[in-house]
NUPA-20420 format. One record per atom (N, C-alpha, C, CB): residue in three letters; z, x negated, y negated; residue number from 1; atom name. Coordinates in nm, 3 decimals. Atoms other than C-alpha are relative to their C-alpha. Glycine has a CB too. Example, Ala and Ser with C-alpha at 12.3 -4.5 7.8 and 13.67 -1.06 7.14 Angstrom:
{pt 'ALA'; {0.000; -0.089; 0.119}; 1; 'N'}
{pt 'ALA'; {0.780; -1.230; 0.450}; 1; 'CA'}
{pt 'ALA'; {0.000; -0.090; -0.120}; 1; 'C'}
{pt 'ALA'; {0.125; 0.099; -0.003}; 1; 'CB'}
{pt 'SER'; {-0.006; 0.082; 0.119}; 2; 'N'}
{pt 'SER'; {0.714; -1.367; 0.106}; 2; 'CA'}
{pt 'SER'; {0.073; 0.077; -0.109}; 2; 'C'}
{pt 'SER'; {-0.142; -0.041; -0.046}; 2; 'CB'}
This chain:
{pt 'MET'; {0.084; 0.045; 0.118}; 1; 'N'}
{pt 'MET'; {10.452; -10.847; -7.629}; 1; 'CA'}
{pt 'MET'; {-0.086; 0.112; -0.043}; 1; 'C'}
{pt 'MET'; {-0.089; -0.126; 0.033}; 1; 'CB'}
{pt 'PRO'; {0.065; -0.125; 0.033}; 2; 'N'}
{pt 'PRO'; {10.237; -10.616; -7.840}; 2; 'CA'}
{pt 'PRO'; {-0.141; -0.048; 0.075}; 2; 'C'}
{pt 'PRO'; {-0.006; 0.040; -0.179}; 2; 'CB'}
{pt 'GLU'; {0.174; 0.010; -0.039}; 3; 'N'}
{pt 'GLU'; {9.863; -10.546; -7.733}; 3; 'CA'}
{pt 'GLU'; {-0.083; -0.073; -0.109}; 3; 'C'}
{pt 'GLU'; {-0.076; 0.164; 0.013}; 3; 'CB'}
{pt 'THR'; {0.077; 0.072; 0.094}; 4; 'N'}
{pt 'THR'; {9.634; -10.777; -7.884}; 4; 'CA'}
{pt 'THR'; {-0.154; 0.022; 0.035}; 4; 'C'}
{pt 'THR'; {0.041; -0.151; 0.003}; 4; 'CB'}
{pt 'GLN'; {0.140; -0.034; -0.051}; 5; 'N'}
{pt 'GLN'; {9.328; -10.606; -7.717}; 5; 'CA'}
{pt 'GLN'; {-0.052; 0.096; -0.100}; 5; 'C'}
{pt 'GLN'; {-0.004; 0.065; 0.153}; 5; 'CB'}
{pt 'PRO'; {0.022; -0.123; 0.087}; 6; 'N'}
{pt 'PRO'; {9.111; -10.364; -7.940}; 6; 'CA'}
{pt 'PRO'; {0.037; 0.127; 0.072}; 6; 'C'}
{pt 'PRO'; {-0.148; 0.011; -0.047}; 6; 'CB'}
{pt 'THR'; {-0.006; -0.180; -0.046}; 7; 'N'}
{pt 'THR'; {9.136; -9.972; -7.880}; 7; 'CA'}
{pt 'THR'; {-0.114; 0.006; 0.058}; 7; 'C'}
{pt 'THR'; {0.007; 0.132; -0.125}; 7; 'CB'}
{pt 'GLU'; {0.116; -0.012; -0.049}; 8; 'N'}
{pt 'GLU'; {8.920; -9.815; -7.660}; 8; 'CA'}
{pt 'GLU'; {-0.099; 0.062; -0.089}; 8; 'C'}
{pt 'GLU'; {0.013; 0.062; 0.111}; 8; 'CB'}
{pt 'ALA'; {0.087; -0.067; 0.113}; 9; 'N'}
{pt 'ALA'; {8.786; -9.612; -7.980}; 9; 'CA'}
{pt 'ALA'; {-0.085; -0.108; -0.053}; 9; 'C'}
{pt 'ALA'; {0.089; 0.068; -0.123}; 9; 'CB'}
{pt 'SER'; {0.070; 0.094; 0.083}; 10; 'N'}
{pt 'SER'; {8.654; -9.931; -8.140}; 10; 'CA'}
{pt 'SER'; {-0.118; -0.052; 0.108}; 10; 'C'}
{pt 'SER'; {0.109; -0.126; -0.061}; 10; 'CB'}
{pt 'ASP'; {0.072; 0.038; -0.115}; 11; 'N'}
{pt 'ASP'; {8.489; -10.038; -7.781}; 11; 'CA'}
{pt 'ASP'; {-0.098; 0.091; 0.035}; 11; 'C'}
{pt 'ASP'; {0.080; -0.020; 0.106}; 11; 'CB'}
{pt 'GLN'; {0.131; -0.090; -0.047}; 12; 'N'}
{pt 'GLN'; {8.283; -9.742; -7.699}; 12; 'CA'}
{pt 'GLN'; {-0.119; -0.028; -0.055}; 12; 'C'}
{pt 'GLN'; {0.010; 0.140; -0.028}; 12; 'CB'}
{pt 'ASP'; {0.128; 0.001; 0.048}; 13; 'N'}
{pt 'ASP'; {7.997; -9.751; -7.920}; 13; 'CA'}
{pt 'ASP'; {-0.020; -0.123; -0.068}; 13; 'C'}
{pt 'ASP'; {-0.027; 0.111; -0.082}; 13; 'CB'}
{pt 'GLY'; {0.063; 0.128; 0.096}; 14; 'N'}
{pt 'GLY'; {8.044; -10.107; -8.078}; 14; 'CA'}
{pt 'GLY'; {0.044; 0.033; -0.143}; 14; 'C'}
{pt 'GLY'; {-0.184; -0.012; 0.002}; 14; 'CB'}
{pt 'ALA'; {-0.010; -0.033; 0.119}; 15; 'N'}
{pt 'ALA'; {8.141; -9.927; -8.377}; 15; 'CA'}
{pt 'ALA'; {0.111; -0.082; -0.078}; 15; 'C'}
{pt 'ALA'; {0.018; 0.135; 0.000}; 15; 'CB'}
{pt 'PRO'; {-0.082; 0.087; 0.061}; 16; 'N'}
{pt 'PRO'; {8.323; -10.122; -8.675}; 16; 'CA'}
{pt 'PRO'; {0.131; 0.079; -0.004}; 16; 'C'}
{pt 'PRO'; {-0.055; -0.047; -0.136}; 16; 'CB'}
{pt 'GLU'; {-0.113; -0.059; -0.005}; 17; 'N'}
{pt 'GLU'; {8.691; -10.053; -8.684}; 17; 'CA'}
{pt 'GLU'; {0.024; 0.055; -0.143}; 17; 'C'}
{pt 'GLU'; {0.102; -0.092; 0.052}; 17; 'CB'}
{pt 'THR'; {-0.014; -0.059; 0.156}; 18; 'N'}
{pt 'THR'; {8.809; -9.806; -8.981}; 18; 'CA'}
{pt 'THR'; {0.087; -0.048; -0.069}; 18; 'C'}
{pt 'THR'; {0.028; 0.132; -0.017}; 18; 'CB'}
{pt 'ALA'; {-0.100; 0.056; 0.070}; 19; 'N'}
{pt 'ALA'; {9.018; -9.893; -9.260}; 19; 'CA'}
{pt 'ALA'; {0.113; 0.026; 0.051}; 19; 'C'}
{pt 'ALA'; {0.001; 0.029; -0.119}; 19; 'CB'}
{pt 'ALA'; {-0.149; -0.048; -0.042}; 20; 'N'}
{pt 'ALA'; {9.314; -9.705; -9.125}; 20; 'CA'}
{pt 'ALA'; {0.013; -0.050; 0.134}; 20; 'C'}
{pt 'ALA'; {0.028; 0.168; -0.001}; 20; 'CB'}
{pt 'GLN'; {-0.029; 0.076; -0.111}; 21; 'N'}
{pt 'GLN'; {9.261; -9.874; -8.789}; 21; 'CA'}
{pt 'GLN'; {0.057; -0.157; -0.056}; 21; 'C'}
{pt 'GLN'; {-0.139; -0.005; 0.094}; 21; 'CB'}
{pt 'ARG'; {0.004; 0.126; 0.036}; 22; 'N'}
{pt 'ARG'; {9.265; -10.217; -8.964}; 22; 'CA'}
{pt 'ARG'; {0.142; -0.009; -0.092}; 22; 'C'}
{pt 'ARG'; {-0.143; -0.034; -0.076}; 22; 'CB'}
{pt 'ARG'; {-0.138; 0.000; 0.018}; 23; 'N'}
{pt 'ARG'; {9.562; -10.100; -9.173}; 23; 'CA'}
{pt 'ARG'; {0.111; 0.001; 0.091}; 23; 'C'}
{pt 'ARG'; {0.018; 0.085; -0.060}; 23; 'CB'}
{pt 'ALA'; {-0.096; -0.024; -0.106}; 24; 'N'}
{pt 'ALA'; {9.769; -10.002; -8.872}; 24; 'CA'}
{pt 'ALA'; {0.041; -0.153; 0.070}; 24; 'C'}
{pt 'ALA'; {-0.072; 0.111; 0.114}; 24; 'CB'}
{pt 'ARG'; {-0.002; 0.144; -0.086}; 25; 'N'}
{pt 'ARG'; {9.675; -10.328; -8.688}; 25; 'CA'}
{pt 'ARG'; {0.085; -0.108; -0.121}; 25; 'C'}
{pt 'ARG'; {-0.200; -0.067; 0.045}; 25; 'CB'}
{pt 'ARG'; {-0.053; 0.108; 0.110}; 26; 'N'}
{pt 'ARG'; {9.783; -10.528; -9.005}; 26; 'CA'}
{pt 'ARG'; {0.148; 0.053; -0.045}; 26; 'C'}
{pt 'ARG'; {-0.112; -0.009; -0.148}; 26; 'CB'}
{pt 'ALA'; {-0.126; 0.001; -0.003}; 27; 'N'}
{pt 'ALA'; {10.097; -10.369; -9.046}; 27; 'CA'}
{pt 'ALA'; {0.103; -0.011; 0.093}; 27; 'C'}
{pt 'ALA'; {0.016; 0.072; -0.042}; 27; 'CB'}
{pt 'GLN'; {-0.081; 0.046; -0.117}; 28; 'N'}
{pt 'GLN'; {10.220; -10.430; -8.705}; 28; 'CA'}
{pt 'GLN'; {0.004; -0.129; 0.026}; 28; 'C'}
{pt 'GLN'; {-0.038; 0.053; 0.112}; 28; 'CB'}
{pt 'PHE'; {-0.026; 0.151; -0.025}; 29; 'N'}
{pt 'PHE'; {10.129; -10.783; -8.736}; 29; 'CA'}
{pt 'PHE'; {0.115; -0.017; -0.112}; 29; 'C'}
{pt 'PHE'; {-0.150; -0.110; -0.025}; 29; 'CB'}
{pt 'LEU'; {-0.117; 0.023; 0.095}; 30; 'N'}
{pt 'LEU'; {10.347; -10.773; -9.051}; 30; 'CA'}
{pt 'LEU'; {0.130; 0.028; 0.061}; 30; 'C'}
{pt 'LEU'; {-0.011; 0.084; -0.125}; 30; 'CB'}
{pt 'ARG'; {-0.158; -0.001; -0.039}; 31; 'N'}
{pt 'ARG'; {10.647; -10.631; -8.872}; 31; 'CA'}
{pt 'ARG'; {0.017; -0.066; 0.116}; 31; 'C'}
{pt 'ARG'; {0.065; 0.139; 0.020}; 31; 'CB'}
{pt 'ASP'; {-0.028; 0.060; -0.093}; 32; 'N'}
{pt 'ASP'; {10.613; -10.842; -8.601}; 32; 'CA'}
{pt 'ASP'; {0.022; -0.172; -0.028}; 32; 'C'}
{pt 'ASP'; {-0.098; 0.044; 0.089}; 32; 'CB'}
{pt 'LEU'; {-0.032; 0.136; 0.068}; 33; 'N'}
{pt 'LEU'; {10.587; -11.171; -8.827}; 33; 'CA'}
{pt 'LEU'; {0.135; 0.010; -0.083}; 33; 'C'}
{pt 'LEU'; {-0.124; -0.044; -0.103}; 33; 'CB'}
{pt 'LEU'; {-0.151; 0.022; 0.065}; 34; 'N'}
{pt 'LEU'; {10.909; -11.033; -9.013}; 34; 'CA'}
{pt 'LEU'; {0.109; -0.018; 0.124}; 34; 'C'}
{pt 'LEU'; {0.049; 0.149; -0.101}; 34; 'CB'}
{pt 'GLU'; {-0.060; 0.030; -0.085}; 35; 'N'}
{pt 'GLU'; {11.083; -11.000; -8.696}; 35; 'CA'}
{pt 'GLU'; {0.019; -0.133; 0.083}; 35; 'C'}
{pt 'GLU'; {-0.028; 0.075; 0.047}; 35; 'CB'}
{pt 'ALA'; {-0.017; 0.129; -0.014}; 36; 'N'}
{pt 'ALA'; {10.996; -11.357; -8.587}; 36; 'CA'}
{pt 'ALA'; {0.093; -0.086; -0.096}; 36; 'C'}
{pt 'ALA'; {-0.122; -0.045; -0.002}; 36; 'CB'}
{pt 'ARG'; {-0.069; 0.103; 0.090}; 37; 'N'}
{pt 'ARG'; {11.128; -11.507; -8.905}; 37; 'CA'}
{pt 'ARG'; {0.129; 0.070; 0.020}; 37; 'C'}
{pt 'ARG'; {-0.055; -0.019; -0.168}; 37; 'CB'}
{pt 'GLU'; {-0.160; -0.028; -0.010}; 38; 'N'}
{pt 'GLU'; {11.472; -11.302; -8.843}; 38; 'CA'}
{pt 'GLU'; {0.050; -0.055; 0.107}; 38; 'C'}
{pt 'GLU'; {0.044; 0.143; 0.007}; 38; 'CB'}
{pt 'LEU'; {-0.018; 0.067; -0.103}; 39; 'N'}
{pt 'LEU'; {11.475; -11.440; -8.520}; 39; 'CA'}
{pt 'LEU'; {0.029; -0.146; -0.014}; 39; 'C'}
{pt 'LEU'; {-0.099; 0.023; 0.071}; 39; 'CB'}
{pt 'ARG'; {0.030; 0.168; 0.025}; 40; 'N'}
{pt 'ARG'; {11.377; -11.804; -8.630}; 40; 'CA'}
{pt 'ARG'; {0.160; -0.034; -0.071}; 40; 'C'}
{pt 'ARG'; {-0.169; -0.042; -0.138}; 40; 'CB'}
{pt 'ASP'; {-0.109; 0.020; 0.112}; 41; 'N'}
{pt 'ASP'; {11.662; -11.765; -8.914}; 41; 'CA'}
{pt 'ASP'; {0.136; 0.025; 0.082}; 41; 'C'}
{pt 'ASP'; {-0.019; 0.117; -0.140}; 41; 'CB'}
{pt 'ARG'; {-0.154; 0.024; -0.048}; 42; 'N'}
{pt 'ARG'; {11.951; -11.657; -8.683}; 42; 'CA'}
{pt 'ARG'; {0.004; -0.076; 0.118}; 42; 'C'}
{pt 'ARG'; {0.081; 0.133; 0.031}; 42; 'CB'}
{pt 'VAL'; {0.007; 0.131; -0.102}; 43; 'N'}
{pt 'VAL'; {11.862; -11.926; -8.419}; 43; 'CA'}
{pt 'VAL'; {0.010; -0.131; -0.055}; 43; 'C'}
{pt 'VAL'; {-0.128; -0.007; 0.075}; 43; 'CB'}
{pt 'GLN'; {-0.027; 0.127; 0.067}; 44; 'N'}
{pt 'GLN'; {11.850; -12.193; -8.673}; 44; 'CA'}
{pt 'GLN'; {0.053; 0.015; -0.138}; 44; 'C'}
{pt 'GLN'; {-0.120; -0.081; -0.006}; 44; 'CB'}
{pt 'PRO'; {-0.078; -0.038; 0.118}; 45; 'N'}
{pt 'PRO'; {12.113; -12.102; -8.956}; 45; 'CA'}
{pt 'PRO'; {-0.017; -0.105; -0.086}; 45; 'C'}
{pt 'PRO'; {0.144; 0.029; 0.023}; 45; 'CB'}
{pt 'ARG'; {-0.023; 0.084; 0.090}; 46; 'N'}
{pt 'ARG'; {12.109; -12.454; -9.109}; 46; 'CA'}
{pt 'ARG'; {-0.153; 0.000; -0.068}; 46; 'C'}
{pt 'ARG'; {0.062; -0.136; 0.060}; 46; 'CB'}
{pt 'ARG'; {0.113; 0.028; 0.029}; 47; 'N'}
{pt 'ARG'; {11.728; -12.467; -9.138}; 47; 'CA'}
{pt 'ARG'; {-0.032; 0.138; -0.120}; 47; 'C'}
{pt 'ARG'; {-0.091; -0.018; 0.144}; 47; 'CB'}
{pt 'ALA'; {0.020; -0.104; 0.085}; 48; 'N'}
{pt 'ALA'; {11.724; -12.110; -9.279}; 48; 'CA'}
{pt 'ALA'; {0.061; -0.007; -0.147}; 48; 'C'}
{pt 'ALA'; {0.048; 0.110; 0.068}; 48; 'CB'}
{pt 'ARG'; {-0.106; 0.008; 0.138}; 49; 'N'}
{pt 'ARG'; {11.998; -12.195; -9.544}; 49; 'CA'}
{pt 'ARG'; {-0.085; -0.099; -0.061}; 49; 'C'}
{pt 'ARG'; {0.183; -0.055; 0.020}; 49; 'CB'}
{pt 'ALA'; {0.053; 0.101; 0.037}; 50; 'N'}
{pt 'ALA'; {11.812; -12.489; -9.625}; 50; 'CA'}
{pt 'ALA'; {-0.175; 0.035; -0.084}; 50; 'C'}
{pt 'ALA'; {0.008; -0.089; 0.138}; 50; 'CB'}
{pt 'ALA'; {0.100; -0.064; 0.024}; 51; 'N'}
{pt 'ALA'; {11.478; -12.280; -9.667}; 51; 'CA'}
{pt 'ALA'; {0.050; 0.101; -0.147}; 51; 'C'}
{pt 'ALA'; {-0.043; 0.075; 0.144}; 51; 'CB'}
{pt 'ARG'; {-0.026; -0.115; 0.125}; 52; 'N'}
{pt 'ARG'; {11.642; -12.020; -9.893}; 52; 'CA'}
{pt 'ARG'; {0.051; -0.074; -0.118}; 52; 'C'}
{pt 'ARG'; {0.121; 0.123; 0.038}; 52; 'CB'}
{pt 'MET'; {-0.047; 0.054; 0.109}; 53; 'N'}
{pt 'MET'; {11.794; -12.290; -10.125}; 53; 'CA'}
{pt 'MET'; {-0.163; -0.062; -0.063}; 53; 'C'}
{pt 'MET'; {0.134; -0.117; 0.041}; 53; 'CB'}
{pt 'ARG'; {0.164; 0.063; 0.073}; 54; 'N'}
{pt 'ARG'; {11.417; -12.453; -10.161}; 54; 'CA'}
{pt 'ARG'; {-0.050; 0.100; -0.083}; 54; 'C'}
{pt 'ARG'; {-0.139; -0.032; 0.118}; 54; 'CB'}
{pt 'GLN'; {0.066; -0.135; 0.038}; 55; 'N'}
{pt 'GLN'; {11.306; -12.113; -10.246}; 55; 'CA'}
{pt 'GLN'; {0.090; 0.026; -0.137}; 55; 'C'}
{pt 'GLN'; {0.016; 0.136; 0.133}; 55; 'CB'}
{pt 'GLN'; {-0.103; -0.037; 0.141}; 56; 'N'}
{pt 'GLN'; {11.598; -12.061; -10.518}; 56; 'CA'}
{pt 'GLN'; {-0.053; -0.106; -0.096}; 56; 'C'}
{pt 'GLN'; {0.195; -0.021; 0.023}; 56; 'CB'}
{pt 'MET'; {0.060; 0.122; 0.112}; 57; 'N'}
{pt 'MET'; {11.484; -12.411; -10.668}; 57; 'CA'}
{pt 'MET'; {-0.120; 0.042; -0.072}; 57; 'C'}
{pt 'MET'; {-0.049; -0.143; 0.075}; 57; 'CB'}
{pt 'ARG'; {0.154; -0.064; 0.049}; 58; 'N'}
{pt 'ARG'; {11.123; -12.286; -10.691}; 58; 'CA'}
{pt 'ARG'; {-0.001; 0.108; -0.106}; 58; 'C'}
{pt 'ARG'; {-0.077; 0.072; 0.126}; 58; 'CB'}
{pt 'MET'; {-0.018; -0.107; 0.131}; 59; 'N'}
{pt 'MET'; {11.213; -11.987; -10.886}; 59; 'CA'}
{pt 'MET'; {0.071; -0.018; -0.094}; 59; 'C'}
{pt 'MET'; {0.044; 0.114; 0.023}; 59; 'CB'}
{pt 'ARG'; {-0.072; 0.053; 0.117}; 60; 'N'}
{pt 'ARG'; {11.458; -12.133; -11.106}; 60; 'CA'}
{pt 'ARG'; {-0.100; -0.102; -0.079}; 60; 'C'}
{pt 'ARG'; {0.140; -0.076; 0.051}; 60; 'CB'}
{pt 'THR'; {0.086; 0.088; 0.083}; 61; 'N'}
{pt 'THR'; {11.191; -12.408; -11.190}; 61; 'CA'}
{pt 'THR'; {-0.156; 0.080; -0.025}; 61; 'C'}
{pt 'THR'; {-0.015; -0.155; 0.087}; 61; 'CB'}
{pt 'PHE'; {0.136; -0.077; 0.036}; 62; 'N'}
{pt 'PHE'; {10.874; -12.159; -11.238}; 62; 'CA'}
{pt 'PHE'; {0.011; 0.008; -0.123}; 62; 'C'}
{pt 'PHE'; {-0.029; 0.138; 0.058}; 62; 'CB'}
{pt 'ARG'; {0.023; -0.073; 0.146}; 63; 'N'}
{pt 'ARG'; {10.726; -12.104; -11.590}; 63; 'CA'}
{pt 'ARG'; {-0.085; 0.127; 0.026}; 63; 'C'}
{pt 'ARG'; {-0.085; -0.104; -0.117}; 63; 'CB'}
{pt 'TRP'; {0.117; -0.113; 0.000}; 64; 'N'}
{pt 'TRP'; {10.588; -11.789; -11.663}; 64; 'CA'}
{pt 'TRP'; {-0.102; -0.033; -0.103}; 64; 'C'}
{pt 'TRP'; {0.057; 0.153; -0.034}; 64; 'CB'}
């Protein structure tokens, strides 16, 4: 499991996190989210296929 605790640098002076720290944390979260979705798709192929079909239908019926 990834660390969910704040880094030591943000703990020391109670300083707000920098934009770079926030972006790094967000990037890690998005990587974990993608990994979880891929795992779910592998273990539930029928549900994943149905979700792909629904997404395709939404895209076909979307009006610009």
